[in-house]
C-alpha positions in Angstrom: -21.8 -11.3 24.9 -23.1 -10.4 21.4 -21.6 -12.2 18.4 -20.0 -9.0 17.1 -18.4 -8.3 20.5 -17.2 -11.8 20.8 -15.5 -11.5 17.4 -13.8 -8.3 18.4 -12.6 -9.9 21.7 -11.2 -12.9 19.9 -9.4 -10.8 17.4 -7.9 -8.6 20.0 -6.8 -11.7 22.0 -5.2 -13.1 18.9 -3.4 -9.8 18.4 -1.0 -10.1 21.3 2.8 -10.0 21.1 5.3 -11.3 23.6 7.6 -8.6 25.2 10.7 -10.2 23.8 10.0 -10.4 20.1 11.7 -10.4 16.7 9.3 -10.7 13.8 11.8 -12.2 11.4 12.9 -14.9 13.8 9.3 -15.6 14.8 7.7 -15.9 11.3 10.5 -18.0 9.8 10.9 -20.4 12.8 7.1 -20.9 12.9 7.1 -22.2 9.3 10.1 -24.5 9.9 8.5 -25.9 13.1 5.3 -26.5 11.1 7.2 -28.7 8.7 7.1 -26.2 5.8 10.8 -26.1 5.1 10.3 -27.7 1.7 7.2 -25.6 0.8 7.6 -22.8 -1.8 7.6 -19.4 -0.1 8.3 -17.3 -3.1 8.3 -17.5 -6.8 10.2 -14.8 -8.7 11.8 -14.2 -12.1 14.8 -16.4 -11.0 12.8 -19.4 -9.8 11.2 -20.8 -6.7 12.4 -20.4 -3.1 11.4 -22.6 -0.2 10.8 -21.6 3.4 14.1 -23.4 4.3 16.0 -21.5 1.6 14.4 -18.2 2.7 15.4 -18.8 6.4 18.9 -19.7 5.3 19.3 -16.6 3.2 17.9 -14.3 5.9 20.4 -15.8 8.5 23.2 -15.4 6.0 22.3 -11.8 5.3 22.2 -11.0 9.0 25.8 -12.4 9.1 26.8 -10.2 6.2 25.5 -7.1 7.9 27.4 -7.9 11.1 30.5 -8.6 9.1 30.2 -5.2 7.4 30.2 -3.6 10.8 26.6 -2.4 10.7 25.5 -2.0 14.3 22.1 -2.5 15.9 19.5 0.3 15.1 21.7 1.7 12.3 19.8 2.1 9.0 20.1 0.2 5.7 18.4 1.8 2.7 16.7 -0.8 0.5 16.1 0.2 -3.1 15.1 -3.2 -4.5 12.7 -4.5 -7.1 10.4 -7.4 -6.1 12.6 -10.5 -6.1 13.7 -13.0 -3.4 16.4 -10.5 -2.4 13.8 -8.1 -1.0 12.4 -10.3 1.8 15.9 -11.6 2.3 17.3 -8.2 3.0 14.4 -6.8 4.9 14.1 -9.9 7.3 17.9 -10.2 7.5 18.0 -6.6 8.9 15.3 -7.4 11.4 17.0 -10.5 12.6 20.2 -8.6 13.2 18.4 -5.7 15.0 19.2 -3.4 12.2 16.7 -1.0 10.6 15.7 -1.6 7.0 14.4 1.5 5.2 12.6 0.3 2.0 12.1 3.1 -0.6 9.9 3.6 -3.6 11.8 2.4 -6.7 10.3 5.1 -9.0 11.7 8.2 -7.2 14.2 10.7 -8.4 17.8 11.2 -7.5 16.8 14.2 -5.3 14.3 12.1 -3.4 17.0 9.5 -2.7 19.5 12.2 -1.7 17.0 13.4 0.9 16.2 9.9 2.2 19.9 8.9 2.5 20.6 12.1 4.5 17.5 11.9 6.6 17.9 8.2 7.5 21.8 8.5 7.9 21.9 5.0 6.3 25.2 3.2 6.6 24.5 0.7 3.9 22.7 0.8 0.6 21.2 -2.4 -0.9 20.2 -1.6 -4.4 19.0 -3.5 -7.5 21.3 -3.3 -10.5 18.7 -1.5 -12.6 18.2 1.2 -10.0 21.9 1.9 -9.2 22.3 4.7 -11.8 20.0 7.0 -9.7 22.4 6.5 -6.8 25.7 6.7 -8.7 26.2 10.4 -7.9 25.1 10.0 -4.3 27.7 7.4 -3.2 30.6 9.0 -1.5 29.3 12.5 -1.9 29.0 13.5 1.8 26.6 10.7 2.6 26.8 8.5 5.7 27.1 5.4 3.5 30.0 3.0 4.3 28.8 0.2 2.1 26.9 -0.4 -1.2 25.6 -3.9 -2.1 24.1 -4.5 -5.5 21.5 -7.1 -6.4 22.1 -8.3 -9.9 25.0 -9.1 -12.3 26.6 -5.7 -12.9 27.7 -4.4 -9.5 29.3 -1.1 -10.8 32.4 -2.0 -8.7 30.6 -2.6 -5.5 29.8 -5.9 -3.6 27.4 -8.3 -5.1 24.5 -9.4 -3.0 24.5 -13.1 -4.0 28.3 -13.3 -3.5 28.1 -12.0 0.0 25.4 -14.5 0.8 27.3 -17.4 -0.6 30.4 -16.5 1.4 28.6 -16.0 4.7 27.7 -18.7 7.3 24.1 -18.6 8.4 24.1 -17.2 12.0 21.2 -18.7 14.0 21.4 -16.0 16.6 18.9 -13.2 16.7 19.2 -9.7 18.1 17.4 -9.5 21.5 14.7 -7.1 20.4 11.4 -6.4 22.1 8.0 -6.0 20.5 8.4 -2.2 20.9 11.8 -1.9 19.4 12.2 0.1 16.3 12.0 -2.4 13.4 11.8 -0.5 10.1 10.8 2.8 8.5 8.5 3.6 5.6 8.7 6.9 3.9 5.4 8.6 3.0 4.8 9.7 -0.6 5.8 13.3 0.2 2.9 14.7 -2.0 2.5 17.7 0.3 6.2 18.3 1.1 9.3 16.3 1.9 8.7 12.6 2.6 8.3 11.6 6.2 9.8 8.5 7.7 7.1 6.6 9.6 8.9 4.5 12.3 7.3 1.1 13.0 8.1 -1.5 15.7 8.5 -5.3 15.5 5.1 -6.1 17.1 3.1 -4.2 14.5 4.0 -6.6 11.7 2.6 -9.5 13.7 -0.5 -7.5 14.7 -1.4 -6.6 11.1 -1.4 -10.3 10.3 -3.4 -11.3 13.4 -6.0 -8.5 13.0 -6.4 -8.3 9.3 -4.3 -10.7 7.2 -5.7 -13.9 8.6 -9.2 -13.1 9.9 -10.3 -10.5 7.3 -8.2 -11.1 4.2 -8.6 -14.7 5.0 -5.2 -16.0 3.9 -4.5 -19.7 4.3 -1.5 -22.0 4.0 -2.8 -23.3 0.7 -3.1 -19.9 -1.0 -1.0 -18.5 -3.8 -0.8 -14.7 -3.4 0.0 -11.9 -5.8 0.0 -8.1 -5.0 0.1 -5.4 -7.6 1.3 -3.1 -4.9 5.1 -3.5 -4.5 6.8 -4.6 -1.3 8.2 -1.2 -0.5 4.6 0.1 0.1 2.9 -0.5 3.4 0.1 -2.1 1.5 2.4 -4.4 -0.5 4.6 -5.2 2.5 1.6 -6.8 4.2 0.2 -8.4 1.1 3.3 -10.0 -0.3 5.3 -10.7 2.9 3.7 -10.3 6.3 0.4 -12.0 5.6 1.5 -15.0 3.4 4.6 -15.7 5.6 2.4 -15.7 8.7 0.3 -18.6 7.4 2.8 -20.4 5.2 1.4 -19.4 1.9 3.2 -19.0 -1.4 3.8 -15.5 -2.9 4.5 -14.6 -6.6 6.7 -11.6 -7.1 7.0 -9.5 -10.3 10.1 -7.4 -10.5 8.7 -5.4 -13.4 6.1 -2.6 -13.2 2.7 -4.3 -13.3 0.5 -3.7 -16.4 -2.9 -5.3 -17.1 -1.4 -7.5 -19.8 1.5 -8.5 -17.6 -0.7 -9.4 -14.7 -3.1 -11.2 -16.9 -0.2 -13.4 -18.1 0.9 -14.0 -14.5 -2.6 -15.1 -13.4 -2.7 -17.5 -16.3 0.7 -18.9 -15.4 0.3 -19.2 -11.7 -2.8 -20.4 -9.7 -3.1 -17.2 -7.8 -6.0 -17.5 -5.3 -5.6 -14.2 -3.4 -5.1 -11.0 -5.4 -4.4 -7.5 -4.1 -4.6 -4.4 -6.2 -5.9 -0.8 -6.3 -9.1 0.6 -7.9 -7.4 2.1 -10.9 -5.6 -1.2 -11.7 -8.9 -3.1 -11.4 -10.5 -0.7 -13.9 -7.6 -1.0 -16.4 -7.6 -4.8 -15.9 -11.3 -5.1 -16.7 -10.8 -2.9 -19.8 -7.8 -4.9 -21.1 -8.6 -7.0 -24.2 -6.1 -9.6 -22.9 -7.8 -10.0 -19.5 -8.2 -13.7 -18.6 -11.5 -15.4 -18.8 -13.2 -16.6 -15.6 -12.2 -20.2 -16.2 -8.5 -19.2 -16.7 -8.0 -18.0 -13.1 -8.2 -19.5 -9.6 -9.2 -16.3 -7.7 -10.8 -16.9 -4.3 -10.3 -13.5 -2.6 -9.7 -10.1 -4.1 -8.8 -7.0 -2.1 -8.4 -3.3 -2.8 -7.0 -0.3 -1.1 -5.1 2.9 -1.8 -8.2 4.9 -2.7 -12.0 4.3 -2.7 -13.3 1.6 -5.0 -16.1 2.8 -7.3 -19.2 0.7 -7.2 -19.3 0.2 -11.0 -15.8 -1.4 -11.0 -16.7 -3.7 -8.0 -19.9 -4.9 -9.6 -18.4 -5.5 -13.1 -15.5 -7.5 -11.5 -17.9 -9.7 -9.5 -20.1 -10.3 -12.6 -17.0 -11.3 -14.6 -15.1 -13.4 -12.1 -17.6 -14.3 -9.4 -15.5 -12.8 -6.6 -16.2 -9.8 -4.4 -13.5 -7.1 -4.1 -13.2 -6.2 -0.5 -12.3 -2.5 -0.4 -10.4 -1.1 2.6 -8.5 1.8 3.9 -5.0 1.8 5.3 -2.2 4.2 5.7 1.6 4.1 5.9 1.2 5.5 9.4 -1.1 2.6 10.5 0.9 0.0 8.5 -2.0 -1.7 6.8 -5.8 -1.8 6.5 -8.0 -0.8 9.5 -11.3 -0.1 7.8 -12.8 -2.6 5.3 -15.7 -4.4 3.7 -15.6 -7.9 5.0 -16.3 -10.9 2.8 -20.0 -11.6 2.7 -20.8 -8.2 4.3 -19.8 -5.9 1.4 -21.7 -2.7 0.8 -20.7 -1.3 -2.5 -19.8 2.4 -2.5 -18.5 2.3 1.0 -15.1 1.4 2.7 -16.9 -0.8 5.2 -16.5 -0.9 8.9 -13.6 -0.9 11.4 -11.4 -4.0 11.4 -11.8 -5.7 14.9 -9.0 -4.3 17.1 -9.3 -0.8 15.7 -11.7 2.1 16.5 -12.8 4.9 14.2 -14.2 8.4 14.9 -15.0 11.3 12.6 -14.0 14.8 13.8 -15.5 18.0 12.4 -13.9 21.3 11.8 -14.7 22.4 15.3 -12.6 19.5 16.7 -15.7 17.7 18.0 -17.2 14.3 16.8 -19.7 14.7 14.1 -23.2 13.2 14.1 -23.9 10.1 12.0 -24.5 11.1 8.4 -22.3 14.2 8.7 -18.8 14.5 7.2 -15.7 14.6 9.3 -12.0 13.7 9.2 -11.3 10.1 10.1 -9.3 9.3 13.2 -8.2 5.8 14.0 -7.1 4.1 17.2 -5.3 0.8 17.0 -2.1 -1.1 18.0 -0.2 -0.8 14.7 0.3 3.0 14.6 3.8 4.3 13.8 5.5 5.7 16.9 6.6 8.9 15.1 7.9 10.5 12.0 11.7 10.4 12.2 13.3 13.8 12.8 10.0 15.6 12.4 8.4 16.5 15.7 5.9 19.0 14.4 4.3 16.6 12.0 4.5 13.8 14.6 2.5 15.9 17.1 -0.1 16.8 14.5 -0.7 13.3 13.2 -0.2 11.1 16.3 -2.5 12.5 18.9 -2.2 10.2 21.9 -3.8 6.9 21.1 -5.5 8.4 18.0 -3.9 8.9 14.5 -5.3 11.4 12.0 -5.8 9.9 8.6 -6.3 13.1 6.6 -9.4 11.4 4.9 -12.9 12.8 4.9 -15.7 10.2 5.6 -19.4 9.9 6.4 -20.8 7.1 8.5 -24.1 6.0 6.9 -27.2 4.7 8.7 -25.9 1.1 8.6 -22.6 2.0 10.2 -20.6 1.7 7.0 -18.1 4.5 6.2 -18.4 6.3 2.9 -15.3 8.0 1.5 -15.5 11.6 0.5 -11.8 12.0 -0.5 -8.6 13.3 1.1 -9.0 16.4 3.2 -6.6 18.2 0.8 -8.8 17.2 -2.1 -12.2 18.4 -0.8 -13.8 21.2 -2.8 -16.1 23.9 -1.5 -18.5 24.9 -4.3 -21.1 27.7 -3.6 -20.3 27.3 0.1 -21.0 23.6 0.1 -18.5 20.7 0.3 -18.1 18.5 -2.8 -16.3 15.2 -2.6 -14.1 14.6 -5.7 -14.6 10.9 -5.2 -18.4 11.0 -5.6 -18.1 13.0 -8.8 -15.5 10.5 -10.1 -17.7 7.6 -9.1 -20.6 9.1 -11.0 -18.4 9.7 -14.1 -17.0 6.1 -13.9 -20.5 4.7 -13.9 -20.9 5.9 -17.5 -20.2 3.0 -19.9 -17.6 5.0 -22.0 -15.4 6.1 -19.0 -12.4 4.1 -17.9 -11.3 6.4 -15.1 -11.6 10.0 -13.9 -10.0 12.4 -11.6 -11.7 15.6 -10.2 -10.0 18.6 -8.8 -10.9 22.2 -8.0 -10.5 24.7 -10.8 -11.0 28.5 -10.8 -13.7 30.0 -13.1 -13.6 33.5 -14.6 -14.5 35.0 -11.2 -11.8 33.0 -9.5 -14.4 30.8 -7.8 -13.7 27.1 -7.3 -15.7 24.6 -9.4 -15.1 20.9 -10.2 -13.0 20.0 -13.2 -12.8 16.4 -14.4 -10.0 14.7 -16.2 -11.4 11.7 -18.0 -9.8 8.7 -19.6 -12.2 6.9 -22.1 -12.2 3.2 -22.8 -12.1 4.2 -26.5 -10.1 7.5 -26.9 -11.6 8.1 -30.3 -15.0 8.8 -28.7 -13.7 12.1 -27.2 -16.1 14.7 -28.5 -17.9 17.8 -27.2 -21.1 15.9 -27.4 -19.8 13.2 -25.1 -18.6 15.9 -22.7 -22.1 17.3 -22.4 -23.5 13.8 -22.1 -21.1 13.1 -19.2 -22.1 16.4 -17.5 -25.8 15.5 -17.8 -25.0 12.0 -16.5 -23.5 13.4 -13.3 -26.4 15.8 -12.8 -28.8 12.9 -12.9 -26.8 11.0 -10.2 -25.8 13.9 -7.9 -26.9 17.3 -6.8 -26.6 19.7 -9.8 -24.0 22.0 -8.2 -21.6 19.0 -8.1 -21.3 18.4 -11.8 -17.9 19.1 -13.5 -18.0 22.5 -15.2 -15.1 21.4 -17.5 -14.1 18.0 -18.7 -10.7 17.3 -20.3 -10.2 14.0 -22.1 -6.8 12.5 -21.6 -4.9 9.3 -22.6 -3.8 8.7 -19.0 -3.7 10.2 -15.6 -0.6 10.8 -13.3 -0.3 7.9 -10.9 1.9 6.4 -8.2 3.7 3.1 -8.7 0.6 1.3 -7.5 -1.7 3.1 -9.9 -3.1 5.6 -7.3 -4.2 8.8 -9.0 -2.0 11.8 -8.1 -4.6 14.6 -7.9 -2.1 17.0 -6.6 -0.3 17.0 -10.0 -3.6 18.0 -11.6 -4.3 20.6 -9.0 -0.9 22.1 -9.7 -1.9 22.7 -13.3 -4.8 24.9 -12.0 -2.3 27.1 -10.2 0.0 27.6 -13.2 
């Protein structure tokens, strides 16, 4: 057997889950049995929390839920900032066989109204700072029977910490199987209403077995920090599943991450494994307060969310001596399934399939494309969601037997590495030829004056689509017509001439998600106004 085949076989063998399985019970008991009860599991704004304390809190919260009359498979909406209460509530639900539904903490009241109705949640666990967005939704025809507030001001509802303190830790665990519904994650809803991706207990363990330990390389001795918050699929693996699976320590930040705030965090804590998204790495590198190489302990750095421009990856490695391993994952697949592996990184690509997953590229005719041709990426692997809740049409379109459609356009190069061309919805057709927004953005970002860029389709005078670029400069005062022409020439030198941006608009910032992922659909909407 070839070395590559052996590695795949070993990874798949490691990624097995017993039929009777509960992720919360498994991961917590594993750490206690390994003698890590006194080891720090989490550090947050309130202090440090050991594995024994985490296990106790989880068992107490399971008791709380049972005491409130929440039954198995009923839903609990979690709108929590990143503190110890987040893993406590999430794992407590799992242990009791109840379904946690973590939601983005930056959404609107209308978003939360939809999610409460769609999930039919019986209980809301919400951070004090976020409660005002739910105030008008409580008792207004919702299915909610209970509201629990994490923080000091409970707005007349039950206080999370008080309930934990009054509960006795229940050692019992709901008799779940590896295929039992465990939790939901709502997609961003950028192309319509959010969709609730339903995941099972076994998938959490499998993401750790297939990616977290062998690829991301987490160890018991690591200190982990993730810019992506816990409510994201990416952040859930980074800051909970992977570190807990090996007994590492995780630092949580309940505030929205900024380059200066994260720089201070890296100086304060000996973070060895760092997860972020490309736009955050770019902003971090450009921050005047970014730490020096001798001020950090970084051993592994990882990226996902969107394709990582080569310029950012190379600059980061030169400054900190650490490769950024760029990867692709989706809410539907739970975490990363395509990645550059340490020591085998090819800048400008998203790498190769994580062992245990398979990739194929499908053309517009529904057939596999040839190597070197662009197609939509399909993935087959054991961590796919089982459906979108209450959305059969979208489920049938996305989950096609063993294969899941990603909605991303890719090319497989001659070395077997996959090159991102952008989201299927983002692709432009200029003069009858496809243009990848990402390659234009990457070309722009390679200019020394550019911090970040976003490219969308824009109609010219004849209503024909051409690329338009929105550019954020490292020094905003350099925005001139001369620089605009220089950037256009810069792109022409790197790409085929028809791909250059016909218009360039300088901006102070770009619309982004909570993790710093550029929201191109907002820019496209401007073109239609």
